[in-house]
C-alpha positions in Angstrom: 0.0 0.0 0.0 1.3 3.4 -1.0 2.2 5.7 1.9 -0.2 8.5 0.7 -3.3 6.0 0.7 -5.2 5.5 3.9 -7.9 2.9 4.5 -11.2 3.3 6.2 -13.2 0.1 6.6 -16.9 0.8 6.8 -20.3 0.4 5.1 -21.0 2.6 2.1 -22.8 5.9 2.7 -23.7 8.4 0.2 -21.8 11.1 2.2 -18.6 9.3 1.1 -19.1 10.8 -2.3 -18.6 14.4 -0.8 -15.5 16.1 -2.1 -14.8 13.5 -4.5 -13.7 13.9 -8.2 -12.9 10.4 -9.3 -14.4 7.2 -7.9 -13.3 3.6 -8.3 -15.8 1.0 -7.2 -14.9 -2.6 -6.4 -17.7 -4.3 -4.6 -19.1 -7.8 -4.9 -22.6 -6.6 -5.3 -24.1 -5.5 -8.7 -27.0 -3.7 -7.2 -24.9 -1.7 -4.8 -22.5 -0.8 -7.6 -25.3 0.3 -9.8 -26.7 2.5 -7.0 -23.3 4.0 -6.3 -22.8 4.7 -10.0 -26.3 6.5 -10.2 -25.5 8.7 -7.1 -22.0 9.5 -8.3 -23.4 10.5 -11.7 -25.8 12.8 -10.0 -22.9 14.6 -8.6 -20.9 14.7 -11.8 -18.2 12.3 -10.4 -16.3 10.1 -12.8 -16.7 6.4 -12.0 -14.9 3.2 -12.8 -16.7 0.0 -11.7 -14.4 -3.1 -11.6 -15.5 -5.7 -14.3 -18.5 -3.7 -15.3 -17.7 -1.7 -18.5 -21.2 -0.5 -18.9 -21.0 1.4 -15.7 -17.7 3.0 -16.3 -17.0 6.5 -17.3 -13.3 5.8 -17.9 -11.0 2.7 -18.0 -7.7 1.9 -16.3 -5.0 0.9 -18.6 -2.0 -1.4 -18.2 1.1 0.7 -18.8 4.3 -0.5 -20.3 7.3 1.7 -19.5 10.8 1.8 -21.0 12.4 4.9 -19.5 10.5 7.9 -20.9 8.5 5.7 -23.2 5.0 4.7 -22.0 2.5 2.6 -23.8 -1.0 2.3 -22.4 -3.1 -0.7 -23.1 -6.9 -0.7 -22.7 -9.6 -3.2 -23.6 -12.4 -0.9 -22.4 -12.9 -3.1 -19.4 -13.7 -6.1 -21.5 -10.7 -8.2 -20.5 -8.1 -6.9 -17.9 -6.4 -10.3 -18.3 -5.8 -9.7 -21.9 -4.4 -6.2 -21.2 -2.1 -7.8 -18.5 -0.8 -10.5 -21.1 -0.2 -7.7 -23.7 1.7 -5.8 -21.2 3.9 -8.8 -20.4 4.6 -9.3 -24.2 5.5 -5.7 -24.8 7.7 -5.6 -21.6 9.7 -8.6 -22.9 9.7 -7.7 -26.5 10.6 -4.0 -26.5 14.3 -3.5 -25.8 15.4 -1.3 -23.0 17.5 0.6 -25.6 14.4 2.3 -26.8 14.8 4.9 -24.1 18.2 5.7 -25.5 16.6 6.0 -29.0 14.0 8.3 -27.5 16.6 10.5 -26.0 18.6 10.8 -29.2 15.5 11.7 -31.1 14.8 14.3 -28.5 18.4 15.8 -29.0 17.9 15.8 -32.8 14.5 17.5 -32.5 16.0 20.3 -30.3 18.8 20.9 -32.9 16.5 21.1 -35.9 15.8 24.5 -37.3 12.6 25.7 -39.0 8.9 25.7 -38.0 7.1 22.9 -36.4 6.0 21.4 -39.9 9.6 21.3 -41.0 10.7 19.6 -37.8 8.0 16.9 -38.1 9.0 16.2 -41.8 12.6 15.9 -40.9 11.9 13.5 -37.9 9.6 11.5 -40.2 12.5 11.1 -42.7 14.8 10.0 -39.9 12.4 7.4 -38.5 11.0 6.2 -41.9 13.3 3.0 -41.8 11.2 1.9 -38.9 8.1 1.6 -41.0 9.1 1.2 -44.6 9.6 -2.6 -45.3 10.0 -2.6 -49.1 13.8 -1.6 -49.2 14.5 -3.9 -46.4 12.9 -6.8 -48.3 14.9 -5.9 -51.5 18.1 -5.9 -49.4 17.2 -9.2 -47.8 16.5 -10.6 -51.2 20.0 -9.4 -52.5 21.6 -11.1 -49.4 19.7 -14.3 -50.1 20.8 -14.4 -53.7 24.4 -13.7 -52.7 24.2 -16.5 -50.1 22.8 -18.9 -52.7 25.6 -17.9 -55.2 28.3 -18.6 -52.6 26.8 -22.0 -51.7 26.6 -22.8 -55.4 30.2 -22.0 -55.8 31.3 -24.0 -52.8 29.3 -27.0 -54.1 31.0 -26.8 -57.6 34.4 -26.5 -55.9 33.7 -29.5 -53.7 32.7 -31.6 -56.7 35.9 -30.5 -58.6 38.1 -31.3 -55.3 36.3 -34.6 -54.9 37.1 -35.6 -58.5 40.8 -34.6 -58.1 41.1 -36.5 -54.9 39.5 -39.5 -56.4 42.4 -39.6 -59.0 44.9 -39.7 -56.3 43.1 -42.0 -53.7 40.8 -44.6 -55.3 37.2 -44.4 -54.0 37.3 -48.1 -52.9 40.2 -47.4 -50.7 38.3 -44.4 -49.1 35.3 -46.6 -48.7 37.2 -49.5 -47.0 38.8 -47.2 -44.6 35.5 -45.5 -43.7 33.9 -48.9 -43.1 36.8 -50.1 -40.9 36.7 -46.9 -39.0 32.8 -47.3 -38.3 33.2 -51.0 -37.5 35.9 -50.2 -34.8 33.9 -47.4 -33.3 33.0 -47.8 -29.6 29.3 -48.2 -28.9 29.5 -45.2 -26.7 30.0 -43.1 -29.9 26.3 -43.7 -30.8 25.0 -43.0 -27.2 27.1 -39.7 -27.2 25.4 -38.5 -30.4 22.1 -38.9 -28.6 23.4 -37.2 -25.4 25.1 -34.4 -27.4 21.8 -33.6 -29.3 19.8 -33.5 -26.2 22.2 -31.6 -24.0 22.9 -29.0 -26.7 19.1 -28.5 -27.1 19.0 -27.6 -23.5 22.1 -25.5 -23.3 21.5 -23.6 -26.6 17.9 -22.7 -25.6 18.4 -22.2 -21.8 21.9 -21.0 -21.8 22.9 -23.7 -19.3 23.2 -27.3 -18.7 25.7 -28.7 -21.3 28.8 -29.0 -19.1 26.9 -30.0 -15.9 25.0 -32.9 -17.6 28.0 -34.2 -19.8 30.3 -34.0 -16.6 27.8 -35.9 -14.5 27.5 -38.6 -17.2 31.3 -39.0 -17.9 31.9 -39.1 -14.1 29.5 -41.9 -13.7 31.5 -43.7 -16.4 34.6 -43.5 -14.3 36.8 -41.4 -16.5 39.7 -39.2 -15.0 38.9 -35.6 -14.1 41.3 -34.1 -16.7 39.9 -36.4 -19.5 36.4 -35.4 -18.5 36.9 -31.8 -18.6 39.0 -31.9 -21.8 36.4 -34.2 -23.5 33.5 -31.8 -22.5 35.2 -28.7 -23.5 36.6 -30.0 -26.8 33.1 -31.4 -27.8 31.4 -28.3 -26.5 33.6 -26.1 -28.6 32.0 -27.2 -31.8 28.4 -27.0 -30.6 29.2 -23.7 -28.8 30.5 -22.3 -32.1 27.4 -23.3 -34.0 25.2 -22.0 -31.4 27.1 -18.7 -31.1 26.8 -18.3 -34.9 23.0 -18.9 -34.6 22.7 -16.4 -31.8 24.7 -13.9 -33.7 22.4 -14.3 -36.9 19.3 -13.7 -34.6 21.1 -10.7 -33.1 21.0 -12.0 -29.5 24.5 -10.8 -28.5 25.3 -7.6 -26.5 28.8 -6.8 -27.6 29.8 -4.8 -24.4 28.6 -7.4 -22.1 30.3 -10.1 -24.2 33.7 -8.4 -23.9 33.3 -7.9 -20.1 32.5 -11.6 -19.6 34.8 -13.2 -22.1 38.2 -11.6 -21.3 38.5 -12.4 -17.6 36.7 -15.7 -18.2 39.3 -16.9 -20.8 42.1 -16.1 -18.3 40.8 -18.0 -15.4 39.6 -20.8 -17.6 43.2 -21.4 -18.6 44.3 -21.3 -15.0 41.5 -23.7 -14.1 42.6 -26.1 -16.7 46.2 -26.0 -15.5 45.0 -26.6 -12.0 43.2 -29.8 -13.0 46.1 -31.0 -15.1 48.4 -30.6 -12.2 46.2 -32.1 -9.4 43.4 -33.9 -11.2 45.0 -37.4 -11.3 46.9 -37.3 -8.1 44.0 -36.1 -5.9 41.2 -37.8 -7.9 39.9 -39.7 -4.9 39.3 -36.4 -3.3 38.3 -34.2 -6.1 35.8 -36.6 -7.8 33.4 -36.5 -4.8 34.0 -32.8 -4.6 33.1 -32.3 -8.2 30.1 -34.5 -7.7 28.9 -32.4 -4.9 29.4 -29.3 -7.1 27.3 -30.8 -9.8 24.7 -31.7 -7.2 24.7 -28.1 -6.0 24.2 -27.0 -9.8 21.4 -29.5 -10.2 19.5 -28.2 -7.1 20.1 -24.7 -8.2 18.6 -25.5 -11.7 15.8 -27.4 -10.1 14.8 -24.7 -7.7 14.9 -22.1 -10.5 11.7 -23.7 -11.8 9.8 -22.5 -8.8 11.7 -19.3 -8.1 10.0 -15.9 -8.0 11.1 -14.5 -11.3 10.9 -10.8 -10.2 13.5 -8.9 -12.1 15.8 -6.3 -10.6 16.0 -3.1 -12.3 19.4 -2.2 -10.8 22.6 -2.0 -12.8 24.5 -5.3 -13.4 27.7 -4.9 -11.2 30.9 -6.9 -11.1 30.4 -8.5 -14.4 34.2 -9.1 -14.9 34.5 -10.9 -11.6 31.4 -12.9 -12.5 33.0 -14.0 -15.8 36.4 -14.7 -14.0 34.8 -16.9 -11.3 32.5 -18.6 -14.0 35.5 -19.4 -16.3 37.6 -21.0 -13.4 34.9 -23.1 -12.0 33.7 -24.2 -15.4 37.1 -25.3 -16.4 37.7 -27.2 -13.2 34.2 -28.6 -12.8 33.6 -29.3 -16.5 30.5 -27.0 -16.4 28.6 -24.5 -14.4 28.9 -21.4 -16.5 25.2 -21.3 -17.4 23.6 -21.9 -13.8 26.1 -19.5 -12.4 26.6 -16.6 -15.0 23.6 -16.8 -17.3 21.1 -17.1 -14.4 22.7 -14.1 -12.6 22.4 -11.9 -15.8 18.8 -12.8 -16.2 18.0 -12.2 -12.6 19.3 -8.6 -13.0 16.6 -7.8 -15.5 18.3 -8.6 -18.7 16.1 -9.8 -21.6 16.5 -13.8 -21.8 17.4 -13.6 -25.4 20.3 -11.3 -24.8 21.4 -12.9 -21.6 21.5 -16.3 -23.2 23.0 -15.2 -26.5 25.7 -13.3 -24.8 26.5 -15.9 -22.3 26.7 -18.6 -25.0 29.1 -16.5 -27.0 31.4 -15.8 -24.0 31.2 -19.4 -23.1 32.5 -20.3 -26.5 35.6 -18.4 -26.0 36.1 -19.9 -22.5 35.6 -23.4 -24.0 38.2 -22.8 -26.7 40.7 -21.5 -24.1 40.1 -24.6 -21.9 40.2 -27.2 -24.8 43.3 -25.6 -26.2 45.1 -25.8 -22.8 44.2 -29.4 -22.3 45.2 -30.4 -25.8 48.6 -28.5 -25.3 49.6 -30.3 -22.2 47.9 -33.8 -22.1 46.6 -34.2 -25.6 43.1 -35.5 -26.4 41.8 -39.0 -25.8 38.3 -40.7 -25.8 37.6 -39.6 -29.4 34.5 -41.7 -29.9 32.9 -39.8 -26.9 34.1 -36.4 -28.2 33.0 -37.0 -31.9 29.6 -38.4 -30.8 29.1 -35.3 -28.6 30.1 -33.0 -31.4 27.8 -34.5 -34.0 24.9 -34.4 -31.7 25.6 -30.8 -30.6 26.2 -29.3 -34.0 22.9 -30.9 -35.3 20.9 -29.4 -32.3 22.4 -25.8 -32.2 20.6 -24.0 -34.9 17.2 -25.4 -33.6 18.1 -24.6 -30.0 18.9 -20.9 -30.9 15.6 -20.6 -32.7 13.7 -22.0 -29.7 15.3 -19.7 -27.2 12.7 -18.3 -24.9 9.9 -20.4 -26.5 10.1 -23.8 -24.7 8.4 -24.5 -21.4 11.0 -23.2 -19.2 9.7 -24.5 -15.9 9.4 -28.1 -17.3 12.9 -28.0 -18.7 14.4 -26.7 -15.4 12.6 -29.4 -13.4 13.8 -32.3 -15.8 17.4 -31.1 -16.1 17.6 -30.5 -12.4 16.3 -33.9 -11.5 18.6 -35.6 -14.1 21.8 -33.9 -12.7 20.8 -34.5 -9.1 20.2 -38.2 -9.7 23.5 -38.7 -11.5 25.4 -36.7 -8.9 23.9 -38.4 -5.9 24.7 -41.9 -7.5 28.4 -40.8 -8.0 28.7 -39.6 -4.4 27.2 -42.8 -3.0 29.5 -44.7 -5.3 32.6 -42.8 -4.1 31.5 -43.5 -0.5 31.2 -47.3 -1.4 27.5 -47.2 -0.4 26.5 -48.7 -3.8 
């Protein structure tokens, strides 16, 4: 309740209308509401009766505010629920940068010379691009034709290169080597394609989950910690690249936020990889349960987000560099966790999910490359069937995941991912304690 509003609980009396200019009626009695309306109209008082448009002199609107920009939505009292839903849609869809655009237009307007009509015409020309779609369509058409031409040239060059290669290496030899390679592939390769596809769908659309789920699964397979982290980051590198390209195409990346997250994150990711290379095998009996507890914590964090109060903070996002640094180190050591720690923090501070997820995925790509390169330099890469399987699955899912960002049933996905990670982590902990 606002401090300037006082409440007096009593039965209605006509004298309550004295010294009143505007009246809002919310009583669960149609006859009483009609009587109050009649008495108020006799005294020339404007009346709004809740859920009774026919008794209203005016209607209350839902207001969307982006800085100095305000958009009022009214259904003339027919459906307050629809007005509320439209307000939520506009609040999510309209970017916060509109206030900056409005301020810039105000500055331009103040600097324009001439009479009022000249100023209006000039501003109309400046903002014309926002409404005229034909030039944009033509431009998009040219881009599409150019893209088709490039793909056509690539296809021709591929055919020529394939023909030249067939002259050097017989097709039969290539076929035999390919068949032998597939025959000797570990069965885990095919399972990892399925895992990679599913996990990338989750990670690309929610901005979290890839490293946590993969690390939990590989821990349950008994692999060493450096191998787990190097495998996860190497496979994630390709899926993350595809996802980053997709987010870039859909303009989901905030460049300033990306730089602030990526630079310190890359540095600490390298340090985290070196730490794991140095102590991962020697202290595996201690670190494996610790990382299992860490993934358990992340699983609980993901699960509880499904039931959290999603009120957004309007304050400035602070200490972004430190957030990126901590996320990079813990992700490199634990094999995952960037999304639940970094992406969720950015979203909780009021950033639009599409920009928070897109920017976080792009920064995570840089961190993944740094970790994978460090592991490759010092210990090489093993477990190729697992890595290739995760890569294939992740690359196939990335474009679809970027398109589905913000459109999937978020609550259900958080619950499912949380339960999966919690279950695998608890199993690893119990196994390390020799309970099972």
